[in-house]
C-alpha positions in Angstrom: 77.6 132.1 92.1 78.1 132.3 95.9 81.7 131.1 96.8 79.8 128.9 99.8 77.2 127.6 97.3 79.8 126.8 94.8 81.4 124.8 97.3 79.1 122.2 97.3 77.4 122.9 94.1 80.5 122.3 91.9 81.4 118.9 93.8 77.9 117.9 93.9 78.0 118.1 90.0 80.6 116.5 89.3 79.9 113.4 91.6 76.5 113.2 89.4 78.1 113.2 86.3 80.4 110.3 87.4 77.8 108.6 89.0 75.7 108.6 85.6 78.7 107.6 83.8 79.0 104.8 86.0 75.8 103.6 85.7 75.9 104.1 81.8 78.9 102.1 81.8 77.3 98.9 83.9 74.5 98.9 81.1 76.3 99.2 78.0 79.2 97.2 79.2 80.0 93.3 79.0 80.7 92.6 82.8 77.3 91.4 84.5 79.4 90.9 87.9 80.0 94.9 88.2 77.1 96.7 90.4 75.5 99.8 89.9 75.5 102.7 91.5 72.6 101.7 93.6 73.2 98.0 94.4 76.7 99.9 95.8 74.8 101.7 98.0 72.6 98.7 99.0 75.4 96.9 99.9 76.9 99.5 101.9 73.5 99.5 103.7 74.2 96.1 104.4 77.5 96.3 106.0 76.3 99.3 108.0 73.1 96.9 109.3 75.6 94.0 110.2 78.2 96.3 111.8 81.0 95.3 109.8 81.0 98.9 108.3 82.0 100.6 111.8 84.3 97.2 112.8 86.3 97.0 109.8 86.8 101.0 109.3 87.6 101.6 113.0 90.2 98.2 112.5 92.1 100.1 109.6 92.1 103.9 111.5 93.5 101.8 114.1 96.4 100.5 112.0 96.9 103.7 109.9 96.7 105.8 113.4 99.8 103.7 115.3 101.8 103.1 112.2 101.7 106.9 111.2 102.1 107.9 114.9 105.4 105.9 115.2 106.6 107.5 112.1 106.2 111.0 113.4 107.9 110.2 116.5 110.7 108.5 114.9 111.3 109.7 111.6 110.7 113.7 112.5 113.2 114.0 114.9 115.6 111.8 112.8 115.0 114.0 109.7 115.4 117.3 111.8 118.9 115.7 113.2 120.1 114.9 109.5 119.3 118.8 108.3 120.8 119.9 111.0 124.1 118.1 111.1 126.1 117.8 107.7 128.2 115.0 109.4 125.1 113.0 110.3 123.4 113.3 106.9 126.7 112.5 104.9 127.0 109.4 107.2 123.4 108.0 107.2 122.0 109.9 104.1 123.0 107.1 101.5 121.5 104.5 103.6 118.3 106.7 103.9 118.1 106.6 100.3 119.0 102.8 99.8 115.9 102.0 101.9 113.4 104.7 100.9 112.7 103.6 97.2 111.7 99.9 98.9 108.3 99.2 98.4 106.5 99.2 101.7 104.9 95.9 100.8 108.1 94.4 100.1 108.7 94.2 103.7 105.5 92.2 103.9 107.0 88.6 104.0 109.6 90.3 106.6 106.8 91.7 108.8 104.8 88.4 109.2 108.1 86.5 109.9 108.8 89.1 112.5 105.5 90.0 113.9 103.2 87.1 112.7 99.7 87.5 111.3 98.1 90.5 113.3 98.0 94.2 113.6 101.7 94.3 114.5 102.7 93.4 111.4 100.1 95.8 109.3 101.3 98.3 111.6 105.0 97.8 110.7 104.4 98.1 107.2 102.7 101.6 107.7 105.6 102.7 109.2 107.6 101.7 106.9 105.6 103.4 104.2 105.7 106.8 106.3 109.2 107.0 107.5 111.1 107.8 104.5 108.8 110.5 103.4 108.5 112.1 106.5 112.2 112.0 107.2 112.9 113.8 103.9 110.1 116.3 104.7 112.1 117.2 108.0 115.2 117.4 106.6 114.5 119.4 103.7 112.4 121.9 105.9 115.3 122.2 107.9 117.8 122.8 105.3 115.6 125.6 104.2 115.3 127.5 107.3 116.8 131.0 106.0 120.6 131.3 107.8 120.0 134.7 108.9 117.6 133.7 111.6 119.9 131.4 112.9 122.3 133.8 113.0 120.1 136.0 114.8 119.2 133.6 117.2 123.2 132.8 118.2 123.4 136.4 118.4 121.3 136.6 121.2 123.0 134.1 122.7 120.8 130.9 122.0 122.0 127.4 122.3 121.9 124.7 120.1 118.6 123.2 121.9 116.6 126.7 122.3 117.5 127.3 118.5 116.0 123.9 117.7 113.0 124.9 119.5 112.8 128.6 118.9 113.5 129.1 115.6 114.0 125.6 113.3 110.9 123.8 114.6 108.4 126.8 114.2 109.8 127.4 110.6 109.5 123.5 109.6 105.9 123.1 111.1 104.0 124.3 108.0 106.2 122.3 105.9 106.0 119.2 108.3 102.2 119.5 108.0 102.0 119.4 104.5 104.1 116.5 104.4 101.9 114.7 106.8 98.8 115.4 105.0 100.6 113.7 101.8 102.1 110.8 104.0 98.7 110.2 105.6 97.3 109.3 102.2 100.2 107.1 101.7 99.4 105.5 105.1 95.7 104.9 103.8 96.7 103.4 100.9 99.3 100.8 101.8 96.8 99.8 104.9 94.2 98.5 102.7 97.0 96.4 100.6 98.8 95.5 103.9 95.0 94.2 105.1 94.9 92.1 102.1 98.0 89.9 102.7 99.0 90.3 106.7 95.4 90.2 108.7 92.0 89.3 108.9 90.0 92.4 109.2 89.8 95.9 108.1 88.8 97.4 104.7 91.5 95.8 102.8 90.4 92.6 104.0 86.5 93.0 103.3 87.6 93.8 99.8 89.3 90.7 99.7 87.0 88.5 101.6 83.7 89.4 99.4 85.9 88.8 96.2 86.5 85.1 97.6 83.5 84.4 99.2 81.1 84.2 96.1 82.4 87.2 93.9 80.2 89.5 95.8 81.5 92.9 93.7 78.7 95.1 95.1 80.8 94.8 98.3 83.9 95.0 96.7 83.3 98.6 95.3 81.1 99.4 98.4 84.6 98.7 100.5 86.3 100.9 97.7 83.5 103.9 98.1 84.0 103.3 101.8 88.1 103.9 101.7 87.9 106.9 99.4 84.9 108.7 101.8 87.1 107.9 104.9 90.6 109.2 103.1 88.8 112.6 102.2 87.1 112.9 105.5 91.0 112.6 106.8 92.5 115.0 104.1 89.8 117.7 105.3 90.4 116.9 108.7 94.1 117.8 108.4 93.3 120.7 105.9 91.3 122.2 108.8 94.1 121.7 111.3 97.1 123.2 108.6 94.9 126.4 108.6 95.4 127.1 112.0 97.3 130.6 112.7 100.2 129.0 114.2 100.8 126.5 111.5 99.5 128.6 108.3 102.2 131.8 108.9 104.4 130.1 106.5 102.0 130.6 103.5 100.8 134.2 103.8 98.1 135.3 101.3 98.8 137.9 98.8 98.4 141.4 99.9 94.9 142.9 98.5 96.4 146.1 98.7 99.2 145.3 96.6 99.1 147.1 93.2 99.5 145.2 90.0 101.8 145.7 87.7 101.5 145.5 84.2 102.6 142.8 82.2 106.5 142.8 81.3 107.1 145.5 83.7 109.1 144.8 86.7 108.3 146.8 90.0 111.2 148.8 90.9 113.4 148.2 94.0 114.2 150.7 96.6 117.8 151.3 97.2 
């Protein structure tokens, strides 16, 4: 099959099978409130018609954008500093490992106490969810920079700031984007849970409000489908950015001209 065709046919076939299984489970199951795929599609059309689809999606994206941006601005430089300075890592590493396992939702009461019920509390919760993973990604990326590159930079007379800017940051950039892609998925999950507790708008609030206002499970499932579709779109967007030449150099593809070796035979090393 043509790769371009299979790129769309195979996912489409899987989605079709899942929709059929969903519809069959609704008809055979004993949950009368569970909507069918068609009822969910109608509910999504209703959300689009009355403007809630765009309004709530934009509200969730707004909170994710600011929470993730704040984490990028603070966590990445902090992680680079910890990876570069062994003293800083020894001093602050235990505190980081102490705070990192705490669930971001555990910060919800404090976020509401400090920031009130609104966007700021949701942004704070998202920031706390993203800070730890981005810091660890940056720290590990700096630690994996080959020492020979740093020695070569010092031999050319580069200062510490120049080493960080011209050697360390370009080396860790591919790993940072991989970590950023994973962290974006975490932020998108957290914003839904934060909106169920700390704000009165967004896709998370839509699900909670539909559940409480007359058991509109068609709107609940529609909100879930919208969350998945937006998350897929954000992941695809970052994957395209990750493939840019300046970022993908850290993951070279295997050379097609390389001669395959027979099983059990190791290639000889030149001396």
